[in-house]
C-alpha positions in Angstrom: -0.1 -0.1 0.0 1.0 3.6 -0.2 2.4 4.9 2.8 0.8 8.4 2.5 -2.0 8.6 0.0 -1.9 12.4 0.4 1.5 12.4 -1.5 -0.5 11.4 -4.7 -1.9 14.4 -6.4 -3.0 12.7 -9.7 -2.8 9.5 -11.5 -4.1 8.2 -14.8 -3.9 5.7 -17.6 -4.0 7.1 -21.0 -3.8 6.1 -24.7 -2.5 9.0 -26.7 -4.1 12.0 -25.3 -7.2 10.1 -24.1 -7.5 9.5 -20.4 -9.2 6.2 -19.8 -9.2 6.4 -16.1 -8.0 8.9 -13.4 -7.8 9.9 -9.8 -7.3 13.6 -9.2 -7.1 15.7 -6.0 -9.2 18.6 -5.6 -6.4 20.8 -6.9 -7.8 23.3 -9.4 -6.5 22.7 -13.0 -4.4 19.6 -12.2 -6.3 17.6 -14.8 -5.5 20.1 -17.5 -2.0 20.0 -16.5 -1.7 16.4 -16.7 -3.1 16.3 -20.3 -0.5 18.8 -21.3 2.3 16.5 -19.7 0.8 13.5 -21.5 0.9 15.2 -24.7 4.7 15.4 -24.3 5.3 11.9 -23.0 9.0 11.0 -23.4 9.8 8.9 -26.5 11.4 5.4 -26.3 11.3 5.2 -22.5 9.8 2.5 -20.4 10.1 4.8 -17.3 10.5 8.7 -16.9 10.7 10.8 -13.7 11.3 14.4 -13.2 11.2 16.4 -10.0 10.6 19.9 -9.8 8.9 22.4 -7.3 8.6 19.6 -4.7 6.5 17.3 -7.3 7.7 14.4 -9.1 6.1 13.7 -12.7 6.2 10.1 -13.4 5.7 7.9 -16.3 5.6 4.2 -16.9 5.0 3.4 -20.7 3.8 0.2 -21.9 2.7 0.8 -25.5 -0.1 1.7 -26.3 -0.7 2.9 -22.8 0.9 5.5 -20.6 0.6 5.4 -16.8 1.2 9.0 -15.5 1.3 10.4 -12.0 2.0 13.5 -10.2 3.4 12.7 -6.6 4.8 14.8 -3.7 8.7 14.7 -3.9 8.5 13.0 -0.4 6.8 9.8 -1.8 9.5 7.1 -2.0 10.3 6.6 -5.7 9.8 2.8 -5.4 6.3 3.4 -3.9 5.5 5.6 -6.9 6.4 3.0 -9.5 4.7 0.4 -7.5 1.7 2.4 -7.8 1.6 2.9 -11.3 2.6 -0.7 -12.1 -0.5 -1.6 -9.9 -2.6 0.5 -12.4 -1.1 -1.6 -15.3 -2.1 -4.8 -13.3 -5.7 -3.7 -13.0 -5.8 -2.9 -16.7 -4.3 -6.4 -17.5 -7.3 -7.7 -15.4 -9.7 -5.6 -17.4 -8.5 -7.2 -20.6 -7.6 -10.6 -19.2 -5.1 -11.3 -21.7 -7.1 -10.2 -24.8 -4.9 -8.6 -27.4 -5.3 -4.9 -27.9 -6.2 -3.9 -31.6 -4.7 -0.7 -32.9 -8.0 0.2 -34.3 -9.9 -0.4 -31.0 -11.7 2.8 -30.0 -11.0 4.1 -26.4 -13.3 7.0 -25.2 -12.7 9.5 -22.4 -12.8 7.8 -19.0 -14.1 4.5 -20.4 -12.6 2.3 -17.8 -13.3 4.7 -14.8 -15.7 2.3 -13.1 -13.3 -0.5 -13.4 -10.4 1.6 -11.7 -12.6 3.4 -8.9 -12.3 0.5 -6.6 -8.7 0.3 -7.0 -8.2 4.1 -6.1 -10.6 3.8 -3.3 -8.8 1.0 -1.6 -5.2 1.8 -2.4 -5.6 5.4 -1.5 -7.9 4.8 1.3 -10.4 7.2 0.0 -13.4 5.9 1.8 -13.8 9.2 3.7 -13.4 11.2 0.5 -16.0 9.8 -1.9 -16.5 13.0 -3.9 -13.1 12.3 -5.7 -14.4 9.2 -7.4 -16.9 8.1 -9.8 -20.1 7.3 -8.1 -20.4 4.0 -10.1 -18.1 1.7 -8.3 -17.5 -1.9 -9.4 -16.3 -4.6 -6.9 -13.2 -4.3 -5.1 -10.0 -5.3 -6.5 -7.3 -7.2 -4.6 -4.2 -4.9 -3.8 -0.8 -6.2 -3.8 1.9 -5.4 -1.2 4.8 -3.0 -2.1 7.0 -5.9 -1.4 7.0 -6.3 -5.1 10.1 -4.0 -4.7 12.3 -6.7 -4.3 15.8 -6.3 -5.3 15.0 -6.8 -9.0 11.8 -4.4 -8.5 14.0 -1.7 -6.8 16.4 -2.1 -9.5 13.6 -1.4 -12.1 12.1 1.5 -10.3 15.3 3.2 -9.3 17.0 2.7 -12.6 17.9 5.7 -14.8 15.9 6.4 -17.9 15.5 3.2 -20.0 16.0 3.3 -23.8 15.4 0.9 -26.4 18.3 -1.3 -27.2 20.1 -0.8 -30.4 19.3 2.7 -31.0 21.5 4.7 -33.4 23.2 7.8 -32.6 20.7 10.0 -34.4 17.8 8.3 -32.6 19.5 8.8 -29.3 19.8 12.5 -29.9 16.1 12.6 -30.6 15.4 10.9 -27.4 17.5 13.3 -25.4 15.9 16.2 -27.1 12.4 14.9 -26.3 13.3 14.2 -22.8 14.7 17.8 -22.3 11.5 19.2 -24.0 9.5 17.4 -21.4 11.8 18.6 -18.4 11.6 22.3 -19.9 8.0 22.0 -20.3 7.4 21.1 -16.8 9.9 23.8 -15.5 8.2 26.5 -17.5 4.7 25.6 -16.4 5.6 25.7 -12.8 7.4 28.9 -13.2 10.8 27.6 -12.3 13.5 30.4 -12.2 10.9 33.1 -11.4 9.8 34.3 -7.9 6.1 33.3 -8.2 4.4 30.4 -9.5 2.2 30.8 -12.4 -1.4 31.1 -12.3 -3.5 28.2 -13.8 -4.1 30.2 -17.0 -0.3 31.0 -17.2 0.4 27.2 -16.8 -1.8 26.4 -19.9 -0.4 29.4 -21.9 3.1 28.1 -21.3 2.3 24.6 -22.3 0.8 25.8 -25.5 4.0 27.8 -26.4 6.1 24.6 -25.7 3.9 22.7 -28.1 
């Protein structure tokens, strides 16, 4: 389980820019910020994490889906990756081994009802039901973060993973995309300035980086 659910500000599973299920705190505009981050998902990585302004922006990427979250920097990194991998496990249960067809049409929040029980149980949200969709399915089993065995910790704490056999030119493109993601987050959070941007400023800066 997550040691402190308050350290999770936002989490979702997405295909492209379409969010299939999500959990969000009541912080204004956080969902819009997440959409902009998803639009700049780092290429050719299986994991990506960047911390700025006391928040960690984390991606776990298993094509064609992206598992994304905004954590407090105090959350242990292995717990963050465990949480996103648990979201992946829930999706695996939804598909039950059925292959995903490229032409398959996924709509906004189409899996929300399947994920609400997971968010409720894992984040201990029984006292804060307003943050979830009212239509819950049956509770799903949760696993223990002990999955962070030696192998699990190495995976979670490893540096950015790139696809093997990439040529130099492709590596340059990856690094440029990674830098674009970091610069985008830095800009929207007003890094280098004395004040944090307003929500409207966040969206404008993201648009400029696009």
